[in-house]
Backbone as CSV, one residue per row, in Angstrom:
resi,resn,N_x,N_y,N_z,CA_x,CA_y,CA_z,C_x,C_y,C_z
1,MET,-18.362,46.514,0.221,-17.411,45.649,0.977,-17.966,44.708,1.886
2,ILE,-18.881,45.378,2.337,-19.696,44.211,3.787,-19.907,42.583,2.804
3,ILE,-20.550,42.813,1.957,-21.037,42.207,1.136,-20.357,41.190,0.761
4,ILE,-18.973,41.671,0.051,-17.617,40.652,-0.122,-16.904,39.850,0.853
5,LYS,-16.973,40.399,2.235,-16.774,39.750,3.528,-17.545,38.742,3.888
6,LEU,-19.234,38.772,3.908,-19.514,38.205,3.862,-19.956,36.937,2.697
7,GLY,-19.914,37.094,1.766,-19.999,36.008,0.569,-18.530,35.141,1.342
8,LYS,-17.323,35.841,1.457,-16.049,34.853,1.936,-16.162,34.548,2.965
9,LEU,-17.006,34.926,3.764,-17.291,34.116,5.283,-17.884,32.612,4.916
10,ILE,-19.495,32.852,4.111,-19.985,31.650,4.155,-19.655,31.305,2.945
11,LEU,-18.869,30.991,2.008,-17.745,30.193,1.246,-16.902,29.482,1.789
12,GLY,-16.017,30.442,3.132,-15.240,29.629,3.323,-15.752,28.309,4.734
13,VAL,-17.057,28.466,5.517,-17.495,28.065,6.097,-18.063,26.812,4.700
14,LEU,-18.616,27.070,3.763,-19.116,26.009,2.786,-17.766,25.143,2.034
15,LEU,-16.592,25.439,2.236,-15.541,24.962,2.246,-15.158,23.588,3.045
16,ILE,-15.895,23.817,4.522,-15.312,22.543,5.249,-15.630,21.545,4.609
17,PRO,-17.228,21.055,3.863,-17.071,19.965,4.202,-16.158,19.250,2.915
18,ALA,-16.167,19.932,1.976,-15.399,19.762,0.880,-13.504,18.949,1.030
19,CYS,-13.133,20.026,2.772,-11.997,19.673,3.302,-12.094,18.549,3.783
20,VAL,-13.105,17.920,4.831,-13.180,16.667,5.210,-13.439,15.851,4.248
21,ALA,-14.355,15.710,3.063,-14.070,14.828,2.073,-12.768,14.396,1.668
22,ALA,-11.889,15.903,1.043,-10.402,15.593,0.735,-9.654,14.570,1.564
23,THR,-9.471,15.227,2.943,-8.951,14.362,3.940,-9.027,12.914,3.890
24,ALA,-10.117,12.595,3.838,-10.929,11.250,3.952,-10.706,10.311,2.526
25,VAL,-10.658,10.757,1.604,-9.772,10.441,0.287,-8.513,9.954,0.039
26,PHE,-8.139,11.347,0.485,-7.061,11.158,0.507,-6.402,10.489,1.612
27,GLY,-6.244,10.255,2.670,-5.813,9.525,3.361,-5.814,7.102,2.926
28,ARG,-7.342,7.176,1.840,-7.562,6.294,1.757,-7.017,5.746,0.430
29,GLU,-6.618,6.930,-0.720,-6.519,6.879,-1.892,-4.804,7.088,-1.902
30,VAL,-4.735,8.042,-1.036,-2.844,8.740,-1.748,-2.037,8.104,-0.324
31,PHE,-2.512,8.720,0.854,-1.346,8.284,1.560,-0.213,6.540,1.996
32,PRO,-1.617,5.980,1.642,-0.808,4.371,0.862,0.596,4.700,0.449
33,LEU,0.325,5.425,-0.876,0.918,5.586,-1.506,2.139,6.175,-1.458
34,ILE,2.183,7.013,-0.461,3.355,8.443,-0.008,3.912,7.107,0.626
35,LEU,3.424,6.313,2.007,3.827,5.276,2.712,5.102,4.379,1.930
36,GLY,4.545,3.881,0.570,5.690,3.223,-0.483,6.306,4.030,-0.960
37,GLU,6.088,5.126,-1.290,7.231,5.881,-1.809,8.391,6.574,-1.398
38,VAL,9.394,5.675,-1.139,10.437,5.301,-0.091,11.250,7.093,-1.033
39,TRP,11.844,6.986,-1.977,12.341,8.069,-2.341,11.606,9.803,-2.224
40,PHE,10.018,9.643,-2.104,9.542,10.856,-1.789,9.610,11.018,0.083
41,ILE,10.159,10.263,0.682,9.527,9.804,1.882,10.974,10.534,2.151
42,ALA,12.405,9.849,1.250,13.428,10.245,1.880,13.793,11.651,1.653
43,GLY,13.254,12.550,0.588,13.093,13.246,0.335,12.654,14.706,1.317
44,LEU,11.436,13.842,1.812,11.325,14.538,2.907,11.573,14.897,4.358
45,PHE,12.335,13.431,4.374,13.056,13.740,6.209,14.684,13.973,5.880
46,ALA,15.015,14.220,4.546,16.179,14.755,4.077,16.059,16.437,4.180
47,TYR,14.997,16.945,4.237,15.035,18.678,4.328,14.747,18.749,6.081
48,LEU,13.966,17.896,7.003,13.459,18.387,8.123,15.105,17.942,8.912
49,LEU,15.803,17.202,8.329,17.229,16.657,9.211,17.735,17.772,9.155
50,LEU,17.828,18.174,7.632,18.729,19.822,7.541,18.286,20.865,8.635
51,LEU,16.840,21.394,8.510,16.157,22.127,9.200,16.684,21.758,10.404
52,GLY,16.588,20.410,10.913,17.536,20.235,12.371,18.473,20.760,12.527
53,ILE,19.427,20.841,11.868,20.614,21.104,11.797,21.357,22.590,11.580
54,PHE,20.280,22.887,10.756,20.678,24.502,9.909,19.480,25.069,10.700
55,GLN,19.596,26.542,10.445,18.649,27.655,10.349,17.572,27.603,9.257
56,GLN,16.241,27.802,9.597,15.204,27.857,8.325,16.057,28.256,7.390
57,PRO,15.714,28.188,6.444,15.978,28.967,5.035,14.860,30.082,4.565
58,ILE,15.261,30.553,5.652,13.573,31.921,5.168,13.853,33.091,3.963
59,ARG,15.089,32.915,4.254,15.511,33.910,2.497,15.257,33.399,1.193
60,THR,15.595,32.347,1.169,14.927,31.505,0.044,13.108,31.261,-0.064
61,TYR,12.956,31.015,1.413,11.409,30.835,1.017,10.752,32.123,0.533
62,ILE,11.154,33.334,1.177,10.609,35.003,0.858,10.636,34.969,-0.855
63,PHE,12.175,34.674,-1.071,12.151,34.805,-2.332,11.546,34.366,-3.645
64,GLY,11.169,32.960,-2.711,10.058,31.827,-3.884,8.866,32.330,-3.565
65,HIS,8.128,33.111,-2.202,7.003,33.320,-1.739,6.317,34.777,-2.358
66,GLU,7.370,35.600,-2.921,7.104,37.324,-4.038,7.086,36.572,-4.930
67,LEU,8.144,36.008,-5.250,8.051,35.413,-7.140,7.253,34.444,-7.652
68,THR,6.086,33.685,-6.700,4.759,33.086,-6.657,3.717,34.314,-6.314
69,HIS,3.812,35.123,-5.873,2.883,36.487,-6.022,3.140,37.185,-7.756
70,VAL,4.686,37.049,-8.286,4.594,37.389,-9.095,4.085,37.073,-10.370
71,ILE,4.348,35.656,-10.089,3.818,34.313,-11.226,2.181,34.567,-11.104
72,TRP,1.767,34.566,-10.518,-0.050,34.441,-10.504,-0.015,35.825,-10.792
73,VAL,0.072,37.072,-11.017,0.031,38.324,-11.272,-0.014,38.343,-12.522
74,TRP,0.970,37.747,-12.861,1.140,37.526,-14.819,0.017,36.674,-15.126
75,LEU,-0.156,35.570,-14.679,-1.049,34.547,-14.890,-2.329,34.977,-15.313
76,PHE,-2.796,36.356,-14.000,-4.107,37.340,-14.329,-3.547,38.396,-15.158
77,GLY,-2.620,38.416,-15.952,-2.423,39.793,-16.897,-2.106,40.917,-16.148
78,GLY,-1.922,40.685,-15.085,-1.529,42.118,-14.387,0.160,42.616,-14.820
79,ARG,0.297,43.897,-14.081,1.865,44.309,-14.127,2.472,44.369,-12.569
80,VAL,3.959,43.884,-12.547,4.430,43.938,-11.497,5.306,45.368,-11.740
81,ARG,4.943,46.302,-10.201,5.352,47.535,-10.447,6.591,47.753,-9.422
82,GLY,7.161,46.706,-8.633,7.654,46.674,-7.779,8.126,45.218,-6.948
83,PHE,9.392,44.885,-6.711,9.823,43.707,-6.146,11.105,43.844,-5.036
84,ARG,10.480,43.387,-3.767,11.642,43.167,-2.985,11.446,41.979,-2.308
85,ALA,12.524,41.122,-1.847,12.780,40.368,-1.320,14.190,40.008,-0.318
86,ALA,13.866,40.108,1.073,14.818,39.736,2.212,14.291,38.939,2.931
87,ALA,15.549,38.597,3.860,15.228,37.896,5.381,14.362,38.334,6.047
88,LYS,14.074,40.380,6.250,12.814,40.554,6.922,11.840,40.502,6.294
89,GLY,11.083,40.311,5.353,10.724,40.254,4.432,10.592,40.506,3.175
90,GLY,9.067,40.482,2.454,9.276,41.212,1.105,8.193,41.645,0.816
91,GLU,7.981,42.465,-0.678,7.120,42.815,-0.983,6.298,42.892,-2.874
92,VAL,5.476,42.812,-3.204,5.174,43.020,-4.421,3.992,44.051,-5.202
93,ARG,4.245,44.851,-5.296,3.627,46.005,-5.995,3.253,45.411,-7.440
94,THR,1.492,45.583,-7.351,1.150,44.672,-8.930,-0.534,46.107,-8.976
95,THR,-0.247,45.461,-10.091,-1.328,46.527,-11.157,-2.789,45.387,-10.805
96,ARG,-2.801,43.928,-10.269,-3.537,43.347,-9.983,-3.411,42.658,-8.647
97,ALA,-4.845,42.384,-8.123,-4.619,41.299,-7.266,-6.633,40.897,-6.930
98,ASN,-6.049,39.599,-6.073,-7.187,39.279,-6.285,-7.361,37.877,-5.214
99,PHE,-7.692,37.238,-4.613,-7.797,36.407,-3.765,-6.875,34.869,-4.410
100,LEU,-6.875,34.988,-5.514,-5.520,33.929,-6.091,-4.273,34.680,-5.557
101,ILE,-4.078,35.628,-6.093,-2.674,36.274,-6.422,-2.398,36.002,-4.613
102,PHE,-3.028,36.984,-3.462,-3.187,36.620,-2.508,-2.420,35.372,-1.764
103,LEU,-2.984,34.519,-1.759,-2.532,33.304,-1.490,-2.562,32.356,-1.982
104,SER,-1.324,32.698,-3.368,-0.610,32.157,-4.325,0.366,31.107,-3.555
105,PRO,1.239,31.968,-2.417,2.334,31.259,-1.693,2.300,30.178,-0.804
106,TYR,0.848,30.390,-0.161,0.721,29.198,0.660,-0.187,28.014,0.165
107,PHE,-0.427,27.938,-0.948,-0.831,26.672,-1.238,0.012,26.338,-2.766
108,PHE,0.500,27.091,-3.667,1.560,26.476,-4.384,2.999,26.461,-4.774
109,PRO,3.877,25.041,-4.228,4.446,25.060,-3.975,6.030,24.918,-5.683
110,LEU,6.176,26.864,-5.506,7.217,26.834,-6.599,7.956,25.886,-6.797
111,TYR,8.827,25.516,-5.948,10.040,24.687,-5.733,9.480,23.422,-6.364
112,SER,8.662,22.874,-5.718,8.069,21.558,-6.074,7.568,21.739,-8.379
113,ALA,7.056,23.020,-8.161,6.681,22.780,-9.802,8.300,22.882,-10.249
114,LEU,8.756,24.152,-10.092,10.511,23.905,-10.985,11.107,22.955,-11.147
115,ALA,10.868,22.055,-10.229,11.832,20.634,-10.174,10.675,19.752,-11.206
116,ILE,9.620,19.683,-11.085,8.534,19.081,-12.360,8.982,19.857,-13.616
117,GLY,9.361,20.810,-13.724,9.586,21.765,-14.936,10.564,21.322,-15.313
118,VAL,11.853,21.105,-14.408,13.173,20.699,-14.689,13.169,19.332,-15.329
119,TYR,12.473,18.118,-14.691,12.117,17.061,-15.145,11.651,16.936,-16.761
120,LEU,10.231,17.924,-16.678,9.823,17.704,-18.411,10.690,18.073,-19.012
121,LEU,11.246,19.128,-19.163,12.584,19.479,-20.029,13.659,18.790,-20.218
122,LEU,14.018,18.154,-19.196,15.192,17.389,-19.576,14.773,16.283,-20.471
123,GLY,13.452,15.925,-20.543,12.828,14.712,-20.899,12.349,15.380,-22.678
124,LEU,12.541,16.027,-22.189,12.302,16.773,-24.372,13.537,16.523,-25.190
125,PHE,14.721,16.416,-24.271,16.316,16.454,-24.850,16.738,15.247,-25.277
126,TRP,16.321,14.395,-23.885,17.351,12.838,-24.107,15.682,11.950,-23.119
127,ASP,16.331,10.997,-23.364,16.134,10.045,-22.979,16.061,9.604,-21.845
128,LEU,15.338,10.059,-20.371,15.929,9.900,-19.149,15.475,8.515,-18.937
129,PRO,16.720,7.811,-18.189,16.745,6.568,-17.716,15.186,6.339,-16.350
130,PRO,14.525,5.414,-16.013,13.677,4.840,-14.975,14.269,5.606,-13.790
131,ALA,15.745,5.941,-13.617,15.867,6.542,-12.160,15.651,7.779,-11.923
132,ALA,15.378,8.675,-13.271,15.479,9.739,-12.997,14.026,10.171,-12.317
133,LEU,13.067,9.353,-12.244,11.471,9.581,-11.585,11.464,9.331,-10.060
134,ASN,12.893,8.784,-10.071,13.007,8.635,-8.293,14.011,9.526,-7.860
135,TYR,14.584,10.651,-8.508,15.024,11.890,-8.079,14.454,12.618,-8.154
136,LEU,13.672,12.453,-8.533,12.435,13.606,-8.958,11.650,13.253,-7.648
137,SER,11.123,12.102,-7.372,10.261,11.970,-5.905,11.066,12.353,-5.104
138,PHE,12.632,11.873,-4.991,13.435,12.744,-3.845,12.959,14.598,-3.939
139,ALA,13.475,14.561,-4.691,13.066,16.237,-4.850,11.946,17.116,-4.561
140,LEU,10.858,16.083,-4.572,9.330,16.738,-4.822,9.303,16.184,-2.678
141,GLY,9.698,15.287,-2.648,9.713,15.155,-1.199,10.355,16.405,-0.245
142,PHE,11.403,16.491,-0.862,12.500,17.571,-0.145,11.783,18.740,-0.203
143,THR,11.385,19.383,-1.476,10.217,20.737,-2.021,9.548,20.737,-1.414
144,TRP,8.452,19.708,-0.939,7.152,19.646,-0.432,7.163,19.584,1.296
145,ALA,8.302,19.323,1.675,8.497,19.463,3.175,8.587,20.840,3.300
146,PHE,9.749,21.398,2.743,9.670,23.035,2.723,8.872,23.923,2.849
147,HIS,7.949,23.319,1.615,6.569,24.662,1.229,5.945,24.257,2.234
148,LEU,5.514,22.977,2.952,4.828,22.621,3.922,5.430,23.357,4.932
149,THR,6.046,23.300,5.702,6.807,24.004,7.112,6.931,25.078,7.237
150,LEU,7.853,25.756,5.866,7.695,27.200,5.912,5.878,28.366,5.490
151,THR,5.289,27.367,5.283,3.657,27.821,5.023,3.178,27.951,6.374
152,VAL,3.438,27.166,6.987,2.822,26.843,8.620,3.848,27.801,9.464
153,TYR,5.261,28.108,8.827,5.697,29.190,10.060,5.313,30.671,9.751
154,VAL,5.243,30.982,8.647,5.097,32.714,8.396,3.250,32.634,8.346
155,ILE,2.709,31.453,8.643,1.051,31.969,8.487,0.963,32.302,10.142
156,LEU,1.406,31.524,11.409,1.465,31.284,12.587,2.084,32.886,13.158
157,GLN,2.978,33.408,11.834,3.708,34.905,12.519,2.356,35.746,12.372
158,GLY,1.501,35.765,11.402,0.531,36.428,10.865,1.148,37.465,9.399
159,GLN,0.157,36.894,8.507,0.394,37.395,7.195,-0.957,38.414,6.484
160,PRO,-0.186,39.549,6.153,-1.296,40.284,5.397,-2.107,39.766,4.307
161,ASP,-1.962,39.249,4.166,-2.191,38.222,2.593,-3.862,37.655,2.727
162,ILE,-2.998,36.887,4.174,-4.750,36.522,4.946,-5.630,36.900,4.900
163,TRP,-5.034,38.163,5.857,-5.913,39.216,6.136,-7.045,39.645,4.920
164,ALA,-5.947,39.579,3.874,-6.687,40.691,2.814,-7.967,39.614,2.341
165,ALA,-7.381,38.450,2.419,-8.469,37.192,1.196,-9.505,36.651,2.521
166,GLY,-9.277,37.425,3.631,-10.499,36.840,4.872,-10.056,35.734,5.045
167,ARG,-9.746,35.200,6.801,-9.072,34.268,7.172,-10.112,33.084,7.415
168,VAL,-11.399,33.285,7.362,-12.227,32.348,7.546,-12.380,31.597,6.047
169,PHE,-12.360,32.380,4.881,-12.320,31.473,3.793,-10.699,30.696,3.189
170,SER,-9.848,31.922,3.728,-8.507,31.527,3.560,-8.196,30.162,4.186
171,PHE,-8.149,29.778,5.125,-7.457,29.118,5.754,-8.194,27.342,5.350
172,PRO,-9.507,27.145,4.982,-10.308,26.172,4.350,-9.661,25.942,3.304
173,PHE,-9.766,27.229,2.370,-8.914,27.500,0.657,-7.638,26.683,0.482
174,ILE,-6.810,27.380,1.689,-5.198,26.952,1.520,-4.920,25.392,1.814
175,TYR,-6.024,25.083,2.981,-6.083,23.948,3.189,-6.609,22.767,1.980
176,LEU,-7.638,22.760,1.346,-8.139,22.167,0.636,-7.086,21.546,-1.068
177,VAL,-6.782,23.012,-1.381,-5.663,23.419,-2.359,-4.663,22.206,-2.349
178,ASN,-3.690,22.703,-1.065,-2.383,21.999,-0.939,-2.615,20.407,-0.866
179,VAL,-3.948,20.216,-0.107,-4.327,18.070,-0.171,-4.270,18.240,-1.763
180,VAL,-4.818,18.713,-2.739,-5.343,18.215,-3.921,-4.016,18.556,-4.570
181,ILE,-3.011,19.460,-4.455,-1.810,19.500,-5.088,-1.053,18.355,-4.869
182,LEU,-0.833,18.104,-3.111,-0.021,17.167,-2.493,-0.819,16.076,-3.493
183,ALA,-1.914,15.539,-3.613,-2.282,14.620,-4.374,-1.518,14.316,-5.841
184,LEU,-1.608,15.492,-6.574,-1.221,15.555,-7.874,0.329,14.946,-7.997
185,LEU,1.263,15.609,-6.722,2.548,15.446,-6.947,2.920,13.712,-6.593
186,ILE,2.014,13.000,-6.111,2.310,11.628,-6.019,1.527,10.993,-7.064
187,ILE,0.756,11.303,-7.606,-0.108,10.686,-8.753,1.352,10.795,-9.798
188,PHE,1.987,12.361,-10.122,3.008,12.717,-11.298,4.004,11.419,-10.893
189,VAL,4.270,11.029,-9.562,5.942,10.140,-9.210,5.422,8.687,-9.517
190,THR,4.023,8.283,-9.211,3.515,6.911,-9.681,2.324,6.669,-10.699
191,PRO,2.857,6.917,-11.832,2.000,7.015,-12.773,1.180,5.523,-12.946
192,GLU,1.705,4.727,-12.593,1.737,3.115,-12.505,0.536,2.771,-11.328
193,SER,0.348,3.649,-10.427,-0.438,3.200,-9.297,-1.773,2.992,-8.996
194,GLY,-2.528,3.633,-10.149,-3.520,3.751,-10.201,-4.328,4.837,-9.002
195,SER,-3.031,5.874,-8.726,-3.976,6.842,-7.555,-4.871,7.819,-8.410
196,ARG,-4.929,7.838,-9.712,-6.135,8.628,-10.033,-7.307,8.404,-9.810
197,ASN,-7.501,7.169,-8.946,-8.531,7.266,-8.351,-9.266,8.390,-7.288
198,PHE,-7.601,9.499,-6.770,-7.907,10.068,-5.612,-9.246,11.292,-6.423
199,PHE,-9.083,11.564,-7.650,-10.116,12.493,-8.134,-11.362,12.193,-8.824
200,PRO,-11.989,11.170,-9.275,-13.007,10.698,-9.298,-13.677,10.632,-7.447
201,ARG,-13.087,9.769,-6.807,-13.709,9.442,-5.479,-14.135,10.825,-4.802
202,PHE,-13.023,11.968,-4.983,-13.111,12.948,-4.184,-14.632,13.953,-4.149
203,TRP,-14.584,13.927,-6.227,-15.897,14.461,-6.453,-16.753,14.002,-5.790
204,GLU,-16.855,12.195,-6.296,-18.130,11.137,-5.614,-18.570,11.857,-4.123
205,ARG,-17.022,11.650,-3.461,-17.621,12.404,-1.569,-17.690,13.575,-1.298
206,THR,-17.490,14.366,-2.267,-17.888,15.695,-1.985,-19.234,16.045,-2.255
207,ARG,-19.580,15.258,-3.610,-20.901,15.878,-3.918,-21.889,14.916,-2.807
208,SER,-21.358,13.910,-2.725,-22.435,13.093,-1.744,-23.159,13.980,-0.386
209,ASP,-21.518,14.500,0.140,-21.807,15.320,1.432,-22.313,16.821,1.195
210,TYR,-22.077,17.229,0.257,-23.211,18.430,0.038,-24.852,17.965,-0.166
211,VAL,-25.068,17.286,-0.788,-26.156,16.456,-1.365,-27.090,16.384,0.223
212,SER,-26.201,15.266,1.231,-26.839,14.838,2.400,-27.061,16.345,3.115
213,ILE,-26.069,17.716,3.538,-26.156,18.642,4.024,-27.476,19.358,3.431
214,TRP,-27.390,19.142,2.437,-28.818,20.151,1.626,-29.796,19.933,1.832
215,ASN,-30.133,17.952,2.038,-31.573,17.684,2.742,-31.106,17.664,3.429
216,GLN,-30.412,17.391,4.760,-30.430,16.951,6.070,-30.636,19.277,7.005
217,GLY,-29.994,19.480,6.167,-29.513,20.806,6.959,-30.790,21.649,7.250
218,PRO,-32.043,22.045,6.582,-33.322,22.584,7.027,-33.823,22.150,8.066
219,SER,-34.176,20.767,8.489,-35.090,20.412,9.839,-33.998,19.934,10.592
220,PHE,-32.657,19.649,10.657,-31.591,20.259,11.557,-31.563,21.612,12.104
221,CYS,-31.823,22.715,11.270,-31.761,23.935,11.692,-33.127,24.192,12.428
222,ARG,-34.087,23.332,11.892,-35.256,23.457,12.457,-35.498,23.440,13.886
223,GLU,-35.071,22.262,14.312,-34.979,21.290,15.593,-34.480,21.896,16.400
224,HIS,-33.055,22.337,15.892,-32.211,22.843,16.904,-32.761,24.385,17.348
225,TYR,-33.352,25.080,16.615,-33.927,26.499,16.811,-34.778,26.178,17.561
226,GLN,-35.565,25.241,17.632,-36.633,24.848,18.285,-36.272,24.095,19.645
227,ILE,-34.864,23.966,19.858,-34.530,23.164,21.296,-34.261,24.313,22.002
228,PHE,-33.333,25.701,21.109,-32.739,26.896,21.456,-33.840,27.668,22.106
229,ARG,-34.976,28.097,21.353,-35.892,29.095,21.714,-36.818,28.640,23.270
230,ASP,-36.704,26.879,22.957,-37.336,26.732,24.421,-36.924,26.831,25.709
231,ARG,-35.238,26.886,25.524,-34.222,26.759,26.605,-34.301,27.896,27.428
232,ALA,-34.446,28.953,26.318,-33.954,30.543,26.367,-35.324,30.227,26.692
233,ALA,-36.698,30.276,26.428,-37.581,30.739,26.950,-37.439,30.080,28.224
234,GLY,-37.253,29.160,29.017,-37.069,28.541,30.270,-36.403,29.494,30.887
235,PHE,-34.842,29.344,30.234,-33.580,30.679,31.401,-34.795,32.376,31.822
236,LEU,-35.536,32.539,30.820,-35.902,34.115,31.062,-37.123,33.886,32.240
237,ALA,-37.960,32.840,31.630,-39.060,32.535,33.217,-38.381,32.025,34.062
238,GLY,-37.255,32.053,34.349,-36.207,31.958,35.790,-35.756,32.695,36.260
239,LEU,-35.868,33.828,35.765,-35.168,35.097,36.027,-36.371,35.678,36.764
């Protein structure tokens, strides 16, 4: 158990450079597309407006939260023994658990995925007009804002899922996957924008950062260890 916790701690720290790389590349490649995607922005602000007028749709979020756990349990071949979703909280009892199942509601925007699913299903039976992609973009902006705001809200309330997966690992992992999925959503609704550059450039930046850390890390550690040792010796000598 201690080894697993230590491994998650180390992996969480190692994910930080990938988070930095994803943020930098997202800001350069995808964020300008979001600013130009009027329907996505409209959907996002429509949700924020409704949130300002009405109460948080916590019951809808909790149902989606627990349903996401269920879907990921099924993806890993597990069985669901019990399901409960209410305004005061929810619970899923399953035969299988791992960090992806624990953290899935925090990085997988279920309602955004459902919007894409409906769009693709309709496309199988009808020749959708170009305007349909605008409506999808609006729906993705609306559902993404729902996912983001409620995810932040419930995390701030304290979540046993986060504790189960390990906080140091969970937070960078959740952040990284959310950035990647948001990039995927924008790429889906802007197929002609060339936004697919995000992934190769994200890979290049991440690889470059890790190689740089690997090359410079040992000398950096040795130098600062020597500085720390000298200062500690000076402090002890003055006692």
